[in-house]
C-alpha positions as CSV (number, residue, x, y, z in Angstrom):
1,M,-5.9,4.3,164.7
2,S,-3.8,3.8,167.8
3,F,-4.7,2.9,171.4
4,Y,-2.8,4.0,174.5
5,H,-2.9,3.4,178.2
6,N,-4.4,6.3,180.1
7,Q,-1.8,6.3,182.9
8,S,1.5,5.6,181.1
9,G,0.7,6.8,177.7
10,R,2.2,3.7,176.2
11,R,0.7,2.5,173.0
12,I,-0.8,-1.0,173.3
13,G,-1.8,-1.5,169.7
14,F,-3.2,0.0,166.5
15,L,-5.7,-0.8,163.7
16,K,-5.3,-0.2,160.0
17,T,-8.7,1.2,159.2
18,Y,-8.2,2.5,155.7
19,F,-9.3,0.1,153.0
20,T,-10.6,0.0,149.5
21,T,-13.9,-1.4,148.3
22,D,-12.0,-4.1,146.4
23,E,-10.2,-5.2,149.6
24,L,-13.5,-5.3,151.5
25,S,-15.1,-7.4,148.7
26,I,-12.2,-9.8,148.8
27,L,-12.4,-10.4,152.5
28,K,-16.2,-10.8,152.4
29,Q,-15.7,-13.6,149.8
30,V,-13.5,-15.6,152.1
31,Y,-15.2,-18.9,152.9
32,V,-12.9,-21.7,154.0
33,E,-15.5,-24.3,153.2
34,D,-15.2,-23.5,149.5
35,L,-12.5,-25.9,148.4
36,L,-12.2,-24.2,145.0
37,L,-11.1,-21.0,146.7
38,Y,-9.0,-22.6,149.4
39,D,-5.7,-22.8,147.5
40,T,-6.3,-19.3,146.1
41,L,-6.7,-18.0,149.6
42,L,-3.5,-19.5,150.8
43,Q,-1.7,-18.0,147.8
44,D,-3.2,-14.6,148.5
45,L,-2.3,-14.7,152.2
46,N,1.4,-14.5,151.2
47,D,0.7,-10.8,151.4
48,L,-1.2,-10.2,154.7
49,N,-1.4,-6.4,154.4
50,S,-5.1,-6.1,153.4
51,Y,-6.2,-9.1,155.4
52,L,-5.0,-7.6,158.7
53,K,-6.9,-4.4,158.2
54,F,-10.0,-3.7,160.4
55,Y,-13.3,-3.9,158.5
56,P,-16.3,-2.6,160.6
57,G,-18.8,-5.4,161.3
58,I,-16.3,-8.1,160.0
59,G,-13.1,-7.7,161.9
60,N,-10.2,-9.1,159.8
61,I,-9.1,-12.4,158.3
62,F,-9.0,-14.1,161.7
63,N,-12.7,-13.5,162.2
64,K,-13.3,-15.2,158.9
65,V,-11.0,-18.3,159.4
66,A,-11.3,-18.9,163.1
67,L,-12.5,-22.4,162.6
68,D,-9.7,-23.5,160.2
69,P,-6.5,-24.3,162.1
70,Q,-4.6,-25.0,158.9
71,I,-5.1,-21.4,157.6
72,L,-4.5,-20.0,161.1
73,E,-1.2,-21.9,161.3
74,F,-0.2,-20.6,157.9
75,I,-1.0,-17.0,158.9
76,A,0.9,-17.5,162.2
77,K,4.0,-18.5,160.3
78,K,3.7,-15.4,158.1
79,L,3.4,-13.2,161.2
80,A,6.5,-14.7,162.7
81,L,8.5,-13.3,159.8
82,M,7.2,-9.8,160.3
83,D,8.4,-7.0,162.6
84,K,6.1,-7.0,165.6
85,S,5.9,-3.2,165.6
86,E,4.3,-3.4,162.2
87,I,1.6,-5.9,163.2
88,P,-1.7,-4.3,164.1
89,I,-4.2,-5.7,166.6
90,I,-5.1,-9.1,165.1
91,L,-7.7,-10.5,167.4
92,M,-10.8,-8.5,168.2
93,N,-14.6,-8.4,168.2
94,P,-16.1,-7.2,164.9
95,H,-18.5,-5.0,166.9
96,Y,-17.9,-3.1,170.1
97,D,-18.7,-5.1,173.3
98,D,-20.0,-8.2,171.5
99,E,-18.7,-11.8,171.9
100,N,-17.8,-12.8,168.4
101,S,-14.1,-12.6,168.5
102,P,-12.2,-15.5,166.7
103,I,-11.7,-17.0,170.2
104,D,-15.4,-16.9,171.0
105,V,-16.3,-18.4,167.6
106,A,-13.8,-21.3,168.1
107,C,-15.1,-22.0,171.6
108,R,-18.7,-22.2,170.5
109,Q,-17.7,-24.8,167.9
110,N,-15.2,-26.7,170.1
111,Q,-12.4,-26.1,167.6
112,L,-9.6,-26.9,170.0
113,K,-6.9,-26.8,167.4
114,S,-7.8,-23.3,166.4
115,L,-7.9,-22.2,170.1
116,K,-4.4,-23.5,170.6
117,I,-3.1,-21.3,167.8
118,L,-5.2,-18.3,168.8
119,L,-3.9,-18.5,172.4
120,E,-0.3,-18.5,171.1
121,L,-1.1,-15.5,168.9
122,I,-2.6,-13.4,171.7
123,T,0.3,-14.0,174.1
124,N,2.8,-13.3,171.3
125,Y,1.2,-10.2,169.8
126,Q,-1.3,-8.8,172.2
127,N,0.4,-9.4,175.6
128,D,-1.3,-6.6,177.4
129,H,-4.0,-6.7,180.1
130,G,-6.2,-4.5,177.9
131,F,-6.8,-7.5,175.6
132,N,-7.7,-10.0,178.3
133,Y,-11.4,-9.5,177.6
134,L,-10.9,-11.9,174.7
135,I,-9.9,-14.6,177.2
136,D,-11.7,-13.8,180.4
137,N,-15.2,-15.1,179.5
138,N,-13.7,-18.3,178.1
139,L,-11.0,-19.2,180.6
140,V,-13.1,-21.8,182.5
141,Y,-13.8,-23.5,179.2
142,F,-10.1,-23.6,178.5
143,I,-9.4,-25.2,181.8
144,E,-12.2,-27.8,181.3
145,K,-10.7,-28.7,178.0
146,G,-7.2,-29.0,179.4
147,L,-5.7,-26.5,177.0
148,E,-2.0,-25.4,177.4
149,L,-2.2,-22.2,179.4
150,S,1.4,-21.8,180.8
151,E,2.4,-19.0,178.4
152,Y,-0.9,-17.2,179.0
153,F,-0.5,-17.3,182.8
154,E,3.1,-16.1,182.4
155,S,1.9,-13.1,180.3
156,T,0.5,-9.8,181.5
157,L,-2.9,-10.6,180.3
158,S,-4.4,-12.2,183.3
159,I,-2.3,-10.4,185.9
160,F,-0.3,-7.3,186.0
161,Q,1.7,-5.3,188.5
162,L,0.4,-2.0,189.8
163,K,2.9,0.8,190.2
164,R,1.9,4.0,191.9
165,E,3.8,6.4,194.1
166,Q,0.9,6.7,196.5
167,L,1.0,3.0,197.4
168,T,3.0,2.0,200.4
169,Q,6.3,0.6,199.2
170,E,7.4,-1.2,202.4
171,Q,5.6,-3.0,205.2
172,Q,6.6,-4.7,208.4
173,D,4.1,-7.5,207.9
174,S,5.4,-9.9,205.1
175,K,2.2,-11.9,204.7
176,D,0.0,-11.7,201.5
177,C,-3.0,-9.5,201.6
178,I,-5.7,-10.2,199.0
179,Q,-8.4,-7.5,198.5
180,S,-11.6,-7.8,196.5
181,L,-12.2,-4.9,194.1
182,N,-15.9,-5.7,193.2
183,E,-16.8,-2.0,193.6
184,L,-14.8,-1.2,190.4
185,S,-16.7,-1.7,187.2
186,I,-13.8,-1.2,184.8
187,T,-10.1,-2.0,185.2
188,K,-8.8,1.3,184.1
189,N,-10.1,3.0,187.3
190,V,-8.0,0.7,189.5
191,K,-5.0,3.0,189.6
192,K,-7.3,5.9,190.6
193,N,-8.7,4.1,193.6
194,D,-7.0,4.4,196.9
195,K,-8.6,1.2,198.3
196,I,-6.7,-1.2,196.1
197,I,-5.4,-3.1,199.1
198,Q,-5.5,-2.4,202.8
199,F,-2.6,-3.1,205.1
200,N,-2.3,-2.4,208.8
201,Q,-0.4,1.0,208.7
202,Q,0.3,1.2,212.5
203,K,3.8,2.5,213.0
204,K,6.0,0.2,215.0
205,Q,9.6,0.5,216.1
206,S,11.3,-2.1,213.9
207,E,14.2,-2.1,211.4
208,S,12.8,-5.0,209.5
209,Q,10.8,-3.9,206.4
210,T,9.5,-6.0,203.5
211,S,9.1,-4.6,200.0
212,I,5.5,-4.7,198.7
213,E,4.4,-5.6,195.2
214,Y,0.9,-5.0,194.1
215,Y,-0.8,-7.1,191.5
216,L,-4.3,-7.0,189.9
217,I,-5.9,-10.3,188.8
218,N,-7.5,-9.2,185.6
219,L,-10.3,-11.8,185.3
220,P,-13.6,-10.0,186.4
221,K,-15.9,-12.4,184.5
222,T,-14.0,-15.6,185.4
223,L,-14.1,-14.8,189.1
224,Q,-17.8,-14.5,189.0
225,K,-18.3,-18.0,187.7
226,L,-19.2,-20.7,190.2
227,D,-17.7,-23.5,188.1
228,L,-14.1,-22.0,188.1
229,I,-13.0,-23.9,191.3
230,K,-14.9,-27.0,190.2
231,A,-13.0,-27.0,186.9
232,L,-9.7,-26.6,188.7
233,S,-10.5,-29.3,191.2
234,I,-11.0,-31.9,188.5
235,S,-8.3,-30.8,186.2
236,Q,-5.4,-33.2,185.6
237,K,-3.0,-30.5,184.5
238,L,-1.0,-29.7,187.6
239,E,0.8,-26.9,185.8
240,Y,-2.4,-24.8,186.1
241,F,-1.5,-24.4,189.8
242,D,2.1,-23.2,189.2
243,N,1.3,-19.6,188.6
244,L,0.5,-16.5,190.7
245,T,-2.9,-15.9,189.1
246,I,-4.4,-19.3,190.0
247,Q,-2.7,-19.5,193.4
248,T,-4.1,-16.1,194.4
249,I,-7.6,-17.0,193.2
250,I,-7.6,-20.2,195.3
251,K,-6.3,-18.4,198.4
252,F,-8.9,-15.7,198.0
253,K,-11.8,-18.2,197.5
254,W,-10.6,-20.3,200.4
255,K,-10.5,-17.3,202.8
256,Q,-13.8,-16.0,201.5
257,Y,-15.8,-19.2,201.8
258,T,-14.3,-21.0,204.8
């Protein structure tokens, strides 16, 4: 089962959905708290094939071991040896539109070591804005805990460039223009909306033109949280402010509320 972008037709990931009853039974029996099965699990994980399959209502191995950083690190090392094109979607919700992804589970239990590994995995193997729903609802928590987010903010998860022929490509005014898109309920409709950003289009006689780049901050849930700016204001990690995503959010909030 593959997933594609509506506009570009580019594949963003796939799921392996065919499994046997034996494979399902094995995954159901995974309990990292059982020390007797721990070593056996590590040995079995040398072959990740069945553990990376999608099992409805369960997810995959990551949904089962989200609270065990040792096993997560072991799996991450195995994934690093694989061809990326052969790796299916590894982080997901077991049910549609719930909040029980491995990242959600680790956040609820304050398992920061697991979260560090999971953040590395999503930026390495699911670096597409379509997967940012896994991060969006928890970003303020990550900032409060001081997690390393440099690679995340440098990825295309939280921000991505809009490219559309109908959008103005040059403008005489070189200043930034930040436009709220609260009227859009889902991200995929952004490229169909002609009000993405509004510049003054008055024609003036001038040879000076500035190229325009359009970006979408892909954090709808984070931007609704009142404690986002508070978390940033007390953070000791200055690197949080060295990226376009956070800089744009701060500029927007400043203009909106001052």
